[in-house]
N, C-alpha and C positions, 0 to 999 in steps of 0.2 A: 776570657772566651770559654764558653762551656761546650761540652761535647754534644753532638746532635742527638735528639731524642725523637723517635718515631711518633711520640704522642704530641709533639710540639709542631705547630704550623704557624706561619706568620701571615697576618692580615694587615700589618701596620704600613706596608709599602708595597702595593701591588706590582710596581715596576721592578722591584728588586727581589721579592719573594712571592711570586704569584701563588694564588690559591691552588691547593692540591699539588704543590711542588715540594719534594723532599730530595735530599742528596742522591737518592737511589732511583728517582723517577725515570731516569734515562734507561733503566733496564727494561722498560716497557716499549722501547723504541728501536727501530732497526739501527744496527751499528756496523761501522767499517773501521779498518785499521787498528783493531784491537785483537791481540792474540788469544788463542785457545790454550788454557792451562790444563795439562794432563791430570795433575793432582789437585782436585778441587778442595780437599781438606787442608792441604798445605797452603793453598791460596787464601782460604778463609782465615786460617790462623795468622797469616801475615797481615791481612786487612784488619783483623781484630786488634792486633798489636798496634798498628798505625793509628787506628781510631782512638786509642787511649793515650797517644803521645801529644805533647804540646804542638800547637800549630807553629809552622816555621816563621810566619810573619804575623804581625799584630793587626787588629782591627784599626787602631789609631793610624798606623802607617798606610794601610789601604785607603782609609778615608782621606788622609793627607794627599795621597796620589790622585784620588778622584778630584780633590779641590785644585791641585796643580794642573791636571789635564783639562779641567773646565776653563782655566785661563788659556790653555793652548787652543781649545775650541773657539774661544772668543777672539783669537788672533793676538793675544797678549804675551805669548810665549811659544817656544818651539819644543818639540819632542825629539830627543835623540835616543834611539833604541838600537842596541848592537851587542854582539857577542857571538859565542860559538854556534855553529850549525848544530852540533850534537856534543854535549859535554861527555867527557871520557872518565871512567873510573881510573884507568891507568895513568892518565895525564893530569890527574887532580893534584895541584900543587899551589902553595901560597904564592910563589913567585909568578906563576902564570896568571893567577887572579890579579895580582898587583900590576902586572904589565898591561893587562886589558883595562883595568880600572884607570891607570894613568893615561892610556890612549883615549878613553872616553872623556876624561878630564880635559885633555888637550883639544879634542874635537869640540867639546862644549865651549871651551874658551874661544875658539875660532868662530863658532856659530853665535856665540853670545854677544858679538859685536852688533848683531842684527836684533836679537830679542833675548830675554832670559831663556835658559835651556833647562828642560826637565830630563834628567838622565834615567833611563830604564834599561838595564842590562838583560841580555838573554843569558841568564846564569842562575845557578842554585835551583835547578829543576828542569833544564832543557836536556833531558836524558832519553827522550823517546822521539822517534822519527817515523813519519808515514812513508810508505814505499809504494812504488807503482805496480809492483808484483809481489804476491805473497810468498813466492819461492824464488830461488836462485839456482841455476844449473851451471856446473863446471864439469865438462866432459859428460860422462854418463851418470854423474851424481847430482841429484836434486834435493835441496834442503830448504828449510824456511829462510826467508830473507832476514838480514840483520835489521832490527828495528830499534836499535839504541840500547845502551848498556843497562837501562832499567828493565829491559825485557829479555834480551839474549846477548850472546857474545858475537864478536865480529869474525872470529876464526871459523873457517869453513869446515866444521866438524859437526856430526850429529849431536854430540854432547853440548857443544857451545851454542848451537842454533836452537836448541829446545828452550822455549820460554820458561823462565824460572822465577817464581814469585819472590824468592828470597832477595832478588836483585832490588826490589823496591826498598828493602830495609837499608841496603847499601846506599841507594840514591838519597834516602831521607837523611842518613848520617852525613854524607858528603855535602848535601845542601846546607845542613846546619853549620858545618865547618865553614863553608864558603860565605854564608851570611855573617858569621862572626868576623871573618877576615875583612869583609866589605865594611862593616861598622867601624873597624879600626882604621881603615883607609880613608873614610869620609871625614877628613880633618877640616874641610871647608864649611862644615855645618849644613851642607846641602846633601840630602840623601841620594844614594844610588839605589833606586828601586829595582826589584827583580821581576822577571817575566819568563814565561815559557808557553809552548803550545799545550792546550788542554787536550791531550791525546789519549793517555792511558787512564780512562775514566775510573776503573776500580781504585787506583791510587788516589786520584783527585777526590773521589767521594769519601774515601776513608779519612782524608785530611780536611774535610769540610766541617766548619763549626758554626754554631748559631750564637749571635750576640744577644745581649739582654733585651734589646728592643725587638727581637724576633727576626732580624735580617740574617741571611746566611752568607758566609764568606768562605771562599776557597783559601785554606790556610797554607797551601803549598807555595804561593807566590803572590806578589802584589797585583800583578796584571796577568791575565791569561788571554790567549788568542785562539780562534778557531781557524784551522788550516784550510787551504783551498780544496783538499780532498775530503774534508769532513764537515762541510757546511750544508748538508742536506736539510731541507726545510723540516721534514718529519724525523730527522735523525737524532741519535742519542746525544751527540756532542752539542748540538744547538739546544736540545732540551736541558742538558745539564747546565750550560752556561746561562740560560735565561733566568735562572733563579738566584744568581749570585749578585752580591753587592759590589764585587770587584769591578774595576774598569775592564773592558773587554776589547780585544782586537778581532778583526775579521779580514782574512787574506782575500783579496780580490784579484783573481787571475784572469786570463784572457777569455775563459768560457763564462764568466759572470755576466748575466744579463741584468738590465735595469730592473725588470720586474722581480727577479730573484733577490736582488739586493734590497729593494724596498720591503719585501716580505720578511727578510732577515732583520732589517732594522725595526720593523713593527713588532717583531717578537722580542728582540733584545732591548729595545729602547722605546716602549710604547708611550712614555711620558716625556719624550724629547728632552732628555737631560744633557746639558753640555758636558762633553768629555766622557760620557758613558761608553761610547763606541769609537774606536779608531779604525778607519778603513785603511788597510795596508795594501797598497796597489802594487802588484807584481806581475807585469805583463810582458815586457820585452821592449828593447829600445826601438824596434821598428813598429811595434803595435800600439804603444801607449798613446801616441798622438791621435790615432784613429779611434781607439776604443774608450779612452777615459772620458772624452766630452759627453758621451751618452749617459754614463753613470753620474757624472758630476751634475749635469742638468737635472736628472731625475731626483737626486738627493736634494738639490737646491729647491726644487719645487715642493718636495715633501716637507721641507723645513726641519728635518732632523739635524741637530747641531753637532755633526760628527767632526772628527779630526781626520784630515787627509794626509796620509803618510806614504812616502815613496820607498818601496823595496825594490831596488834596481838589480838585485842579485839573482833571484830565482828564475827570472825569465831569460837570463843571458848565459846559461850554462851550456858549454860545448864539450865535445870529446877531443882529447889529445892523446891518441894511442889508447892505452888501457886506463888512463886517468881522466877525470873530469876537471875542467878549469872554467874560468870566467874572464873575459877580456876587460881590462880596466876601461878602455875606450867605450865599450858598449854600456858599461855601468854608468859612466859619466854622461853618456848621451841620453840614457833614460831619465836621469835626474834632471837634465836640462829641458827635455821635452815635457816632463811632468810639471816643472815650474812654469813653462811657457803656456801650457794648457790652462793651468789654474789662473794665471795672470789674465789671459784673454777672456776667460769666462767669469771673471769676478770671484773666483774661488780663493781660498787661503791655503798656502802651503803650511801644513801643520807639523810635519816631521820627516825624519829620515830613519830607515830601518835597514841595518847592514849585518851581514854575517862577517865577523871580523875577530881578530885577536891582536893582542899587543906583542905577540911573539913574531920573530922574523921568519915566518913560514914562506914557502914558495908554492902557492896554490893557485893564485890568480896571475894571469900574464899581463904585461904592460905596466903602466904606471910610472912613478918617478924613478924606479930602479930599472925600468925597461926590461922586465923579465920576459923571456921567451919560453916556448914549449920545452926547449932543451934544458931549461933551468928548473923545471918542476920537480925533478927528482932530488934536488939539493936538500930540501926540508919540507916534504909533503907529508903532513901529519893527520889531516882531518879524517874522522871516522866516516864521514858521509860526503857533504858538499864542500867545495873549496871556499876558503875564507880570505878576505883581505888581510895583509899583514899590517903592522902598526903604521909604517910609512905610507902605504897605499891609503889606509883609512884616514889619516890626517890630511893627505892631499885631497881626498874627496870632500872632506869637511870644508876645506878652503874653496874648492870649486863650487860647492853648494852655497857658501856664503857669498861668493862673487856673483853667482847667478841670481840669488835672492836680491842682492843690492841692485843688480842691473834691471831686474824685473820691476823694481819699485821706482826706478828713475823715470820721470815724466818724458813721454815721447822718445823713449830710448830706442835707437835703431835695432839693437839686438832683440829687444822684446817684440817690437813690431814684426820683424822678419820671422823670428822663430814661432811666435804665436800664430801668425797667419799661416805658416806652413803646417803647424800642428793641427789646426782646426779647419783646414781647407776642405 
């Protein structure tokens, strides 16, 4: 894989490297959720160093994931995507990576009784987080919001909250370590691919590389996704992602309209390539049955061969005192409703997308351990949003497998009742 050159452009595949697209084309578009760095010279020095480093993942691995996801889009496999809400510099440890990897293996084994499973972890790059507000106030003090360890620190001090470009170097180094550990753990000869949100575009662009055939690849991870807060049609994030050969995800929240979704798909997948785009639905247990059918019908009519994946985490976040949590029952309900809608409308359940860890954290309530709000303080570690622990994640994999089996049974009473309620 060679370094990008401004003199090189690709015309070999218009869907993957559109004409007049370069890794920095996004700079000509409006951007949100990206910090302002006070020291531009320091920022440019960091980006220059990153642009000279090896890509974290290879073209061959990315192309293999594209082939695997094409099978998912055709209904021949399932996508299991899971991992940290936001990776932490402080909690970076081989044992934690191993625990999460084992949890994904266990979940894939459970889901694999239905179809082969493609494992994609939220890892080795998930260091940036979008925020609903650019600042945070405690008492009379207002500081920039914490945006993930790759940007600033979580401690509420002016020094920690100032965006620091040097953090990108730390993220790159830790991502390289994590990938090395994952390769050692993948003893079953089935790769665990990596993914993260394409949020911090200066970092992503610096790690973008061009293949010998002219196509451009994000070298920071196998799969990138566009978040619910950064999917503006004319925005920088969509502009950056449209030129990549990597498979892409798009978060579909409750404000997503059918027209907006189709416009996004026309930009990211103009040639209707199976597995090119994964639609990650994150709506809320009470909303998905009412809002998903409109999107599903529109995409079916457009004939874009997408993967439909259920993210039952983000729409079900609640407050419990000073902490955020997510009820296991609401997460389970959204998965069941998602499957019911797909079954009733002739769709295909393509995947499951979870914020989870293999560690025994106490961040989500309910589940097999019957955790309550009083239990949250026992081991609440997340830097941002609450994650399922290993036992909760395994239980949800079993629930999903059961629901998929039930939805495929002919004239099954559960399917008939749930789907009718979902699409009424």
